[in-house]
VOPAGU-2260 file (C-alpha; in pm, 1 decimal, decimal comma):
REM VOPAGU-2260
SITE   aa  ch    i         X         Y         Z
SITE  UNK   A    0    1565,9     294,2     482,8
SITE  UNK   A    1    1323,5      13,4     552,2
SITE  UNK   A    2    1235,3    -274,5     327,5
SITE  UNK   A    3     897,9    -267,5     154,3
SITE  UNK   A    4     629,2    -462,9     333,7
SITE  UNK   A    5     347,5    -676,0     209,9
SITE  UNK   A    6     -15,3    -570,8     245,7
SITE  UNK   A    7    -105,6    -891,7     422,4
SITE  UNK   A    8     -19,8   -1012,8     769,0
SITE  UNK   A    9     189,5   -1330,5     770,4
SITE  UNK   A   10     -13,3   -1641,9     691,3
SITE  UNK   A   11      64,7   -2006,7     637,3
SITE  UNK   A   12    -256,8   -2130,5     484,5
SITE  UNK   A   13    -576,1   -2026,4     315,4
SITE  UNK   A   14    -907,8   -2075,4     492,9
SITE  UNK   A   15   -1256,8   -2108,2     346,9
SITE  UNK   A   16   -1514,4   -1834,8     399,4
SITE  UNK   A   17   -1844,0   -1763,0     227,3
SITE  UNK   A   18   -1917,1   -1417,3      89,3
SITE  UNK   A   19   -2275,5   -1350,5     -19,2
SITE  UNK   A   20   -2331,0   -1718,5     -96,1
SITE  UNK   A   21   -2002,0   -1788,0    -277,9
SITE  UNK   A   22   -1714,9   -1976,0    -111,7
SITE  UNK   A   23   -1358,2   -1841,4    -132,5
SITE  UNK   A   24   -1014,2   -1930,0       1,2
SITE  UNK   A   25    -852,0   -1634,5     180,0
SITE  UNK   A   26    -537,0   -1589,5     390,4
SITE  UNK   A   27    -573,3   -1661,3     761,3
SITE  UNK   A   28    -461,8   -1403,3    1021,5
SITE  UNK   A   29    -586,5   -1103,8     818,8
SITE  UNK   A   30    -876,2    -862,6     841,0
SITE  UNK   A   31   -1177,7    -930,2     625,3
SITE  UNK   A   32   -1114,6    -615,3     420,9
SITE  UNK   A   33    -761,2    -738,5     340,1
SITE  UNK   A   34    -919,0   -1067,7     233,6
SITE  UNK   A   35   -1150,0    -874,9      -1,6
SITE  UNK   A   36    -833,4    -709,6    -134,9
SITE  UNK   A   37    -670,1   -1051,5    -174,6
SITE  UNK   A   38    -964,9   -1161,3    -391,3
SITE  UNK   A   39   -1002,9    -836,3    -590,3
SITE  UNK   A   40    -668,3    -653,7    -554,2
SITE  UNK   A   41    -712,3    -357,7    -783,6
SITE  UNK   A   42   -1079,3    -264,9    -724,3
SITE  UNK   A   43   -1045,1    -278,5    -344,5
SITE  UNK   A   44    -718,6     -81,1    -355,6
SITE  UNK   A   45    -899,4     198,3    -536,1
SITE  UNK   A   46   -1214,0     177,2    -320,0
SITE  UNK   A   47   -1315,6     460,5     -89,1
SITE  UNK   A   48   -1203,3     277,0     223,3
SITE  UNK   A   49   -1028,0     458,4     507,5
SITE  UNK   A   50    -901,1     134,2     671,2
SITE  UNK   A   51    -942,2     286,2    1022,3
SITE  UNK   A   52   -1315,5     274,0    1110,6
SITE  UNK   A   53   -1401,0     630,1    1004,3
SITE  UNK   A   54   -1577,8     587,9     669,6
SITE  UNK   A   55   -1811,4     293,9     745,5
SITE  UNK   A   56   -1791,7     185,8     377,4
SITE  UNK   A   57   -1671,5    -162,3     474,0
SITE  UNK   A   58   -1963,2    -260,4     702,1
SITE  UNK   A   59   -2069,1    -624,8     675,6
SITE  UNK   A   60   -2312,6    -859,2     843,3
SITE  UNK   A   61   -2163,9   -1200,1     919,6
SITE  UNK   A   62   -2194,6   -1512,8    1127,0
SITE  UNK   A   63   -1958,4   -1789,1    1225,7
SITE  UNK   A   64   -2176,2   -2072,2    1105,9
SITE  UNK   A   65   -2317,4   -2289,0    1380,0
SITE  UNK   A   66   -2102,4   -2110,8    1639,1
SITE  UNK   A   67   -2293,3   -1787,2    1663,8
SITE  UNK   A   68   -2562,3   -1540,9    1573,4
SITE  UNK   A   69   -2553,1   -1283,0    1297,7
SITE  UNK   A   70   -2350,2    -970,3    1381,5
SITE  UNK   A   71   -2252,9    -646,3    1212,5
SITE  UNK   A   72   -1892,9    -522,8    1200,7
SITE  UNK   A   73   -1645,8    -318,3     999,8
SITE  UNK   A   74   -1438,9    -546,6     779,4
SITE  UNK   A   75   -1129,6    -326,8     825,1
SITE  UNK   A   76   -1115,3    -438,5    1190,2
SITE  UNK   A   77   -1274,6    -784,8    1173,4
SITE  UNK   A   78   -1028,1   -1072,9    1172,1
SITE  UNK   A   79   -1131,4   -1348,1     932,6
SITE  UNK   A   80   -1211,6   -1692,2    1074,1
SITE  UNK   A   81   -1257,5   -2027,0     906,3
SITE  UNK   A   82   -1616,8   -2092,5     799,4
SITE  UNK   A   83   -1714,0   -1726,3     840,1
SITE  UNK   A   84   -2019,6   -1634,1     634,6
SITE  UNK   A   85   -2067,2   -1276,8     512,7
SITE  UNK   A   86   -2439,4   -1239,5     448,9
SITE  UNK   A   87   -2463,0    -865,5     376,6
SITE  UNK   A   88   -2207,0    -610,5     260,3
SITE  UNK   A   89   -2204,0    -233,3     219,0
SITE  UNK   A   90   -2248,3     -92,7    -131,2
SITE  UNK   A   91   -1877,7      -2,2    -163,4
SITE  UNK   A   92   -1773,5    -361,3     -80,3
SITE  UNK   A   93   -2021,0    -501,5    -333,3
SITE  UNK   A   94   -1904,1    -253,9    -598,2
SITE  UNK   A   95   -1535,1    -330,9    -543,1
SITE  UNK   A   96   -1610,0    -704,7    -543,2
SITE  UNK   A   97   -1811,9    -699,4    -865,5
SITE  UNK   A   98   -1542,7    -900,2   -1051,4
SITE  UNK   A   99   -1603,7   -1190,7    -809,7
SITE  UNK   A  100   -1957,5   -1243,4    -944,1
SITE  UNK   A  101   -2116,0   -1244,9    -599,1
SITE  UNK   A  102   -2487,4   -1318,5    -568,8
């Protein structure tokens, strides 16, 4: 029998990211979708996400601030980085994040 595991990859600190104009502290070394789950545990857990790139419900548009141009990715595979800015999010992400009062 194995011990239960945590949902999150090991992290030592929280980093700042901006989601649709609102700044949040999220755990480093995790995917962006896990960070959404960190911020809104229950709604994201019950969302229609497949967590393996099949459903496309976690698509976001983001940039890395001054370090790069705007790109589109699936948040289930995108590792979060300090100062990341999520500028657009799929409807399922916005719905599951509604308790965060995003703009």
